[in-house]
N, C-alpha and C positions, 0 to 999 in steps of 0.2 A: 536508543543508546544502551549499551550493555552495562549491567550493574557491576561487572567485574567479579561476581560471585562464581565460585566453583565448588565442587564437592569437597575439596581440600581446604576451603576457607575456614579459618577458626571462627567459632560462633561469636566470640566477642567483637569480631569485625563485621558481623552480619547486621544489616539495617534493622532497627527495632528490637534488637536483642539486648545489647548493653552488657557491661562487665558483671553486674550483679546477677542478672538472669543467666548469663553464660556460666558463671561459677556455680550457681544452683544446679544447672543441668549437668555440669561435669561432676559435681560432688554426689548428687543423688542418683544419676542414671548413667554416668560414665560417657556422656555425650560431649564431644569436644569440637567437632567440625560440622559444617553444613551437611556433609554426607552422612555423618553419624545421626544427625537429627532426622533427615529425610528417610533414613533406613530404620528409624524407630517406628515400626508400623503399628496401626491400631490393633488392639486385642480382639475387638468386635465392633459392631456398629448398631446404633439404636435409631429409632425414628421418634420424632416428636409425637407424643400421644400413645406411643407403643409401650405396653406393660413390660416391666422387668419381672421375671419369675422370682419373687421373693421367697417362695417355698424352697428354692434350691440353695439358699444361703447356708453357709457352714460357720459355726462359731469359731472365732479366732482369725477368720480370713479378712484381708484388706480388700474391699470391694468398692466399685462405683456402680450405683443403681440409678435407674430412672423411675420415678414414682410421682404420685399426685398427693399434694397436701390435703389431709382430711380435717385436721383440727390443730389449733395453736392455743397454748395456755401458759401463763406465768404464775408462779407462786413463790413465797418466801422459802428459803432453805431452812431446815429445822436445826441443823447442827452449827451453822455459822451464818454470818451476815451475808446479805445478797439475795438474789432471786435465781430461780431455775426456770429455764424455758424448755417446754416440752412440745415437740411438733410431731404429730402422728402422720405418717405418709403410708400409702398403700397401693396395691395393684388389684384390689378386688378380691384377693384370696388370702393374703397375709398382710398384716400391718407391721410397721417398723417405726419405733420411737426414736426421734432425734433429741438428744439431751444436751443442753448447754448450761453448765454450772456458772453461777454468778454472772449471768448474762446481762449485759447492759446495752450492748449495741447489736448483738446477734439477732437474727430473725428478720432482717430487712428483706422485704419482698416475699416472705413466707406467709402466704394467705391461702385459706381454703379454696381448693379448685385449681391452684396454680401447679404447674409441672416443674420439676427440677432434677438436676443431677446431684447426687449425694455420695460423698466419698469418705470412708472411714473404716474402722475395724469393727466387725460384728461381735457383739457380746450379748449375753442373756442374763436378765435379772428378774427373778420371780416369774419365769416362763414368758417374759416379755423380751422380744428381740430389739436390740438397741444399736445405735451408732452414737458414741459419746463425742461431743465437740467435733462433728464432721465438717469437712469442707463442703461447700455447696455452691451451685450455680442455678439460679432461678431462670427457667426458660420463658421467653416472652409469649404473650398471648397472640391471637390471630391478627391483631391490629398492630403488631410490633413494627418498629421502624426497619428500613431495609438494611441497616448496618448489621443487623443480627440475623440475616437471612439464612445463615448456616443452621439455625435452629428451627427454621420454619418449614418443616416437612421433609428436609433433606436427610440423607443418611448421616448420622452424627457419630464421628469416630470416638471410641473409648480406648484410651491408650494404657499400656502398662505404666503405672505411675507410682509415686511414693507419697508419704505424708508431707514431704517438703515441696514436691512439684505435682500438682494435680493434673488430671487429664485435660481439663479445659485450658490450663496454662500452657500445656504442651500444644494443644490445638491452636491457640493464639500465636505461639511462636512459629509453628509450622506454616500457618496461614500467612504470617508476615513475610517469611522467607520465600514462600511460593509466589507471592505477588511480584517479586523482583528477581527471581531466580531464572536465568536463561536455560533453555534445554541443553543438557550436557552432551558432549560427544558420545555417540552410541558405540560401545565397544564390540558389539556383535556384528559380524559381517552381514551385509544386506541379504546375501543369498540364503544365509542361515535363518534370518528373521522371516524372509518370504516363505521358505520351505516349511517352517514350523508355525507360521501364522502368528508371529509375535509382534506386539505394538512397540513403538519406539520407547526408549528408556525415559525420556522426558515426560511423555504422556503417562507412562506407568507410575512414575513418582508423584505426579500431580493427582492422578485418579485414585491411587491407593489411600490418599489422605482426604481428598475432597471429591468423592465420586459423584458425577452427575447422574448416574444411573447404576442399576445392578449389573447391566451388561458391561459398562465401562470398568466397574470394580472387578468383575471376573477376569476381564482382559488384563488389567493391571496385575492382579495376583498371578495369573498364568505367566506373564513375562518375568516378574520378579522372583517367582519360585524357580523358573527355568534358570535364571542367572545364578541362584544359589547352587542348584544341582550341577550346572555346567562348570562353575568355578571349582567345585570339589573334584569333578571328574577330570578336568584339565590338569589339576595338581597331581592327581593319582596317575594319569597317563604319562605325565612328565617323569614321574618317579619310576614307572615301569620301563620307560624308554632309557633312562639313565642307568638302571640296573642291568638291562640287557647289553648296554654298551661297554660294560666292564667285565671282561672274560674271566671265568673261573677255570679251574683245572678239572678236566673230565675224570670221572671216577667210574669206569665201566665195570660191570660184574665179571666175576671169574667162575669158570665151570667147577673149580675145586677151590676150597678155602674155608674160612670159618663160617661164612654164610651158608654154603652148601652143607657143611656138617651140622649146622644149627637146624636147617630145614629138615634134614634127614632124621634128626633126633626129636623133633617136635612130638609131644605126646597127644596132640590134638590136630584136627584138620582146620586149616584156615577157612574163614567164611569167604563167600564169593566177593564180598565187599573188600575184605582184607587182601585178597589176591589181586583185585583190580587196582587198589591203591598201591600195592607193592609193585605192580608192573609200571604204573605211572611214575612212581618215585625212581625206580631202577632206570627207566628211560631218560628221565631228566638229569639224574646224576651222571649219566654216561656221556653227556655233551658238555662243551666248554661254556655254554651260556648258563649263568648261575641260576639254580633253582630258587624260586621264591614261592613256597606253597603253604597254604593253610589246610591243616587236617582237623576236621571237626567231626563230632559224632555223639551218639548217645553215651551216657554214663555206662562204662563197662563194655564198650563196643570193640575194644582191642586196639586202640590207637598206639599203645606202648609197644606192642609186638611189631606193628608196621614201622614205627620209628627205629626200633632195634635192628630190624632187617636192613633198613637204609644205612644205619651206622655201620653195620658189619660189611656192607658192600664197599663203603669208603675205606674201612680198615683193610679189606682184601686188596684195594687199589693202592695201598701204601700210605694212606692218610689217617687222620684222627678225627674223632667226633667229640663235640662238647654238648652236654645236656644241661641247660640252664633252668633251674627250678626256683620258685619264689620264696620258699621257706626251707629252713634246715630240716624240719620233719619230712617234708616232701622230697628233698634231695636225698636224705638218708634212705627213705623208702624206695626211691627209684634205684639207688645203688644196690640195695638188698634184692629188689625184684629182678634187676638185670643179671646179678650174679646167680640168683636162683634159676633163672631161665637158661642161662648159658652153662651152668655147671662147670665141668672141666674145661670147657671152651673159653671160660672167662678167668682162668687161673694161670695165665702165662707166668713162668718163673717159679711156680709152686710144684711140690711133689704131687704127681698124679695128673698134671695138666695135660690136655690134648696137645698133639704136635703142632696144630695150626692155631693154638689158642691165642687170645689177646688178653689184655689186662684192664680191669675197671678201677679207676681211682676216684676218690671222693674228696672234694675241697669245700669247706665251709669256714665261716668267719671265726667260729669259736673252737676250732681244732687246736690241739696242743702244738707247740712249736715243732716238735719232732715229727708228728704226723703231717704237718703242713710241708716241712722240708722234703719229706719222702714223696708226697704227691707232686710237688713242684718239679722234683727231679724226674719223676716218671713221665710227666707231661712234656717237659723240655726235651727229654731224650727220645721220646716216641715209644717208650716201653708201654705206657698206658695208651691203648687204642681208643678207649672211651673214658672221658673225664666228666664226672657228674658234679655239679656244684650250685651254689647260690651266687649272689652278686660278687662273692669272693673271687669267682673266676675272672672277673674283668679288672681286678685290681692290678696296679703296677707290680711288675716282678713275676707275673704269671705268663709263661711262654710255652708255645707248642712247637713241636718239631715240624709238623705239617698239618695244620688244621684244615680239614676239607668239608666238614658239615657242622652247622650249628643247629641244634634242636632247642627251641624255646617252648617250655611248657607254661601254660597259663600266661599268654603273651600280655594280656591287659594289665598285669601287675609290674611290668617293667617299663622304664623310660626308654625313649629312643636312644639316648646317649649311652645307656647300658648295653643295648643290643649292638650299637655301632662299635663300642669299645671292644666287645668280644669278637665281632667280625674282623676288626682291624688286626687281630692277632694272627690272622692267616697270611701266608706269603702272597696269596692271591685272594680275591673275595671268595669266601667259602659259600657253599650252597646253604640255603636256609629252609628249615622246616618248622613251622609254627603249629603247635598243638593247642587246642582248646577243648575243654570238657563241657563247655557251655554251648549248646546248639545255637546258631545264629541265623535269624531270618535272612532271606536272600538279599533284601535291600540293604541290610546292615553290612553284609559281606561285600556288596558292591561299593559301599561308601567308606566305612571305617577300615575294612580290610581290602580296599580296592586295588592295592598294589600287589596283591597276592593272588595266585590262582588257587581255586578252592576244590578240595576233595571232601567227600562226606562218607561216613560210616553209619549206616542206619540199621544194619543187621546185628543183632546180639549173638555172640558165640554160643554154641551148644552148651548146655549145662547151667546157664544163668537162670536163676529162679525168679518167679514173679515177686513183686513187692506190694503188699497191701498197705495203703495209707489211710489214716483216719484222723479227723479233727477231734481234739479233746477239749470241749468248751467249758472250762472251769467256771466261767462267769454264769453260765446257765445251769450246769450240772457239776458242782464241785466234787461230788463223789466219784466222778469219772477218773479223776487223777489217781485215786486209790486203786482203781482197776488197772490203770496204766502200770503202776509199780508192781501189781500182782502179775501182769503179763510178762514183765521183765524177769521176775522170779521164776515164772513158768518156763521161759526160754532157757534160763541158766540151769534149771532143773533137768532140762533135756540134754544138757551138755554143751549148750551154745553160749554165746557171749553177746554183750549189748553195749551201746553207746548212750550217753546222756549228754546233750549239747546245750550249752548256755551262751548267751550273747556276750557276756563279759568275763574277764578273768577274776576281778574282785580286788580286794584290798583298797587301792586308791581309786578304783573305778576307771582307770585309763586303759583302753584297749591296746593290745600289742599291735604295732604297725603292720606286722606281717600277717595279722589275722583280720584286718579290716576287709569288709566284703569286696570281693573282686569285681562285682558288677556295679558297684557304686550305689547300691540301694539297700544296704543292710539294715537300715532303720526306717524304711519307708513307711511303716505302719504307725510311727510315733505320733503323727498328727491326727490319727483317727480317734484318739481317746481324750484329747484335750491337753492343756498345758500342765495339769496337775497329775499326770500319769506317773506312777511309781518308777523307780529306777529298774532297769532290766536285771534279771537274775544273774548271779555270778557263780563261776565254778568254785571259788574259794569259800563261798557261803553255802552253796547247795551240797557239796560233797560230804561235809561232816554231818549235815542234817540227814542225808540219805543213809550214811553209814550207821547212824544211831537210831534210825527210824525204819522206813519201809523197806530198805535194802540191807538191814542189819544181818550180819552173818555172811554176806557175800564179800568176795575179794574185790575191792574198789581201787581203781587207779585214777590219777589226775594228770591231765596233759594240757598245756597251754604254751604260748610262745615265749613267756618270760622265764620258763625253766632253763637251767643250764643245758647246753647241747648234749652232754653225756647223760644227763638225767632224762631228757626227752627220748633219747635213743634207747635207754634202758627200759623206760615205760613201754615204748612201742614193741621192743623185743619181748617183754613179758606178756603183753597183750597178744601179740602174734603167736607166742608159744602156748597160750591158754592159761598162763599163770595169773591173769587178771580176768575176773568175770565181767565187770562193768567198768567202762572207761568214761569218766566224767571229763568233758573236754570243751574247748572253744572250737571255732571254725578252723582251727589248725588241721583238723582231720577232713576238711572239705573235699580235697581232691587227692588222688594218688594213693591213699591208704587202702590196702587190700588185705583184709583178713576174712577168708572165706567162712570161718566158723561164726562170725558175727551176724546175727539174724534179726536183731531188734534195735531200734533207735527211738529215743524220746527227745524231741526238740522243744525245749522250754522257751516260752515267749516267742513262739514261732512266727507271730505276726511282725516281729521286729526284723525278720530276714526277708530278702527279696525272693521272688519266684524262682529264678534260676539257681540261687544259692540253696534254697530248700531242695530243689531237684538234685543238686550235686551232693548235698549232705546225705539224703536218703540212699544215694547210689553206693554208699559204703556198706549197706547190708544187702542180703540176698545174692552175695557173690559166690556162694557155694551151691550145694545140692538142695539145701533146705530153703523154704520160702522165707522172704523177708517181711518185716513189719516196721512201719514208721508211724509214730504217734505225734501229731502236731498240737502241742499244748498252747492254749491261748485264753486270754481274758476278754478278747474282742467279742462283742455281742453279734448275734446273727443280723445280717442285713448291712453291716458296716463294710466299707471297702476292704479293711484288713481281713475280715472274716470271709468275704467273697473271694479274696485272693487265696486264702488257705483252702477253701472249698474247691477251688479250681485245681490246686496242686494235688489234693487228695483224689480228685475225680479222674485224672489222667496221668499216665507215665510217659506220654509222648513228649520228649524234650523239645522238639521243634514247635509243637503246639504251645507249650508253656513259654517258649522264647517269644512267640508272637504275643502272648498275653502279657509277658513282662514288658515288651516294647510298648504296648497299649497303655500300660499303667505308669511307665516311667516318663520323666521329662526327656524328650528326644534331644534336647540340648546337651544332656549328659552323654548320650550315645554319640553325638556328633562332635563332642569335644569341648563344649562351652564350659562345663564345670571343671574339667580336668586341666584346661589350659590356663584358667585363672584370668582370662581376658574377656572383655565384652565381645559377643559374637554377633555377626550380621546374618547368621543362619537362622532366620526367624520364621520363614514360611514353609520350608521344605519338610514334608512328612514322610518318614520311612514306611509308614503304613499305607498312606493314601496315594503317594506319588511313585508307585512301582514302575509304571510304564514310562513316566517322565525321566526317572533316573536311568533306566535302561537306554532310552533314546539319547540322553545327555552323554552317557558313557560311549556310545557308538560315535557320536559327533566329535567328542573330545579326542578319542583315539585317532580318528581320521585327521583331525586338524593337527595334532601333535606329531603324527607320523610325517606330515608334510612340513611342519614348522616347529621343531622341538622346543626352541627357546622363545617362540612367539615374537620373533624379530619383525615379522611382517604384520603383526597385530599388536602394536604397542599399547593401544588403549585397553585391549583385552588383558594384556599382561599386567597393567596397573590395576585393573578391576580384580583380577584373581589375587594379586598380592594384597589388596585391601580387604577382600572378603575372606581369604584363607591365608592369614599371615604366617610367618615362618614358624612360630610356635605351634599354631594349629596344624600346619602341614606336618610337623614332626609327630604330633599326636595321631594324625590320620595314618602315618606310616607305621607307628607302633601298634595301632589298634587299641 
C-alpha cells in the first residue's frame, strides 16, 4: 500500500517526523518538504572505526568528527559549584578534549575505547583543541543490536547540520522517511537515462543517503549531479529560445558614417581579437534576431573600443545605444573616455563638430535638475546617440527615441529587473552586449551566463606595459611597508602617479553599496585570522596618516562612493590631469578608471579582497608606456589560505588562470546563485571545476529537448523538477549573471 508521500509532502505530515521536528528542520535548515529533506545530501561519509583527520581542524569551525574515546575524568569546578567532565578523544595523531561544564548527566556511554560522532565548534585553550558542550552519538560495539546496523561498518552519512539539528538527527529523519517513501515518478525520459547510463531517481535518492556500496553511491551522485546540471541548462535553453523568438530591429553597418570616420581616425591598430569580435558584433547587429552576447577579456584588452564600435554601428542605422555602468564614478569615466576617443565625432551640435557626429549624454542620480532635464531631452529626441548612465537610466521618465543597443558593464552588479527595465525602453527588444572585466572560466560561462553567446579578448593592445606584483608581509617583515611608501615616492619623483586602496571608507565603518566587491568575495580572508581580527583599514583614517607621515609633501586626493557626485568627478579630473600625485581610494576605482600616468598601487589589507578583485584593481596601473607596480600589503602569515591566495595573484597576470583559482577557493553556491537569491538551493552536488564534461553534455541535451518542446508540455514531470530546482528567483539570477 502506498504511504501517500511525495516530494511535495510537508514534513509535518511525514510519518515519524512530527510538528516539533518539522519546525526544527524548517527553522535551522530551511527544510519544509520531503523533497527538501531528501535533497539535503551528506557532506561526506565515514566508516565505523575510520579515523577522522583531527589535524585538519580549524579554530572556529563547526565540525562533526569521528574519533575514539581515550580517557574520561570529572573534577569540581574552581570558580563555581558543580563538576566539569573532560573526555579526551583522538585519532592517533591529534587529541581533542570534549568539555562539559556543570555536567550531571552528560557522558553517558563515553567509555575508553568506544567510538563516537562528536559535533560542536572547535576552540583552543592553552594549546589544547576543544569542543565545549558538544553533541555526541556513541557508536555501538561489534556486538550491537541489529537496529543500529547503520553504524556497523556501513558508510555513515555526515550531513551539513547546525547546533539545533545534528547530523545523526538528520540521518534518523531521513531513514524514517525512506522506509515509507515510494519511488517518485522519474522526470527524465527513459531514452536519456539509457543513453547517459543514469540510475532511476528513486534509487539515487535512497543510495545517496544509505549507500549499500561505494559503487551504488557513485551511481547515485552521478544521477543527482546530472539532474542539477540538466535543470540549469534546460532553464537557460528556454531563455535562449524565448529571446530568439522576439525579433529586434536589424542595425546593418554603413559604408560611410560615424563608425567609418572613427575607424579612419583611430591612432592605433586594432588587435586581431578586437577585429574578430568587431566582425561578430557587426554581423549579429545586422539581423533581426536580437543579439545576446557576453564580451569578456583581460584587464585592458580593449573591450570598450569594441563596445563603442558596436554602438556607432547602431547610431549609423538610426538608433541609439545606452551604456549602463554600476557606479557614478565609472559612468562618468566612460562618458569622458568615449568623448575623448570620438573627439569631434562625439560633439554633435557643438562648434567644430564633424558633419556625421553624434552626441554623448550622461545621466546619473545625483545630477543637477537642469543637467538631468537636458540629458532627458537629448535621449528622448534622439539627439544623443549614446547615453551613458547608472541605474538612473532605468527610472520612470527616461525615454529614448529609438533604443537599439544596450551595453551593460559589470553585469553582475545589476539585478535582472534593472536590465529588463532598460530593455523595455526600446520600441522593439534591443540588442544586448554584456561586458565583464573579470575573466570567467568556461563552465561558469556555460551556467551563470548560459543564455549569452560568449566572446573573449585575450590579447592586450600594443603599448600596454607589464605589471610587477609583490606581497608585502607586514606580519613577518614590518619594515617592508616603509619600503612600499618609499617606492610610491620614487614613482612620483619620476613624474608618475599612484593609488592607495583600502577596504573601507571609514567614519561609521559602513561600506558604500556601490563599492561592495562585485564577485561576492571581498572579505573572504577574514576567517583566516580568527574572530579577534582588527577592523579593516579605512580611507578616512589612512589618508591623513599618509599626508602627515610617509607621503608628506605629496599631493594626495581621496575618492570613495560617499562623496557627492560633483566632488567625485572633480577628484577624478584632477587625478587624470596630474594635479593629484596619490589617490587614496576604495574599490570605486576597481574597473573602468584609465589614467595612463598611474604606475603604482598599494592595496592595504589585500587579503580582504577576492582574487578577481585584486586582479581588477592592479589593472588600473601599467596602462601607459611605463611599467606598473602593485604591492599587496597583508598581515596574513605565510602558509595561511589568505597568504597563499595573495602569493598566487602576485605570481601570475593571467586573468583566466586567476579566475580558475578564484572558483576553487570560493563557495560554488555563490557562483550558482545560492547566496545572491537569498533562498535555499538544491544545487548541492554540481561542481563547476569537476563537472566540465557533464555540464557540456547537459547543455547539448537540454538544447535538443527545448528545441523540440520549448515549454516542456510533453515532459510535465521534468517541468516540475526544473521549477523546483531552479525557482523563478534563481532563474532570474542565472539570466542576469
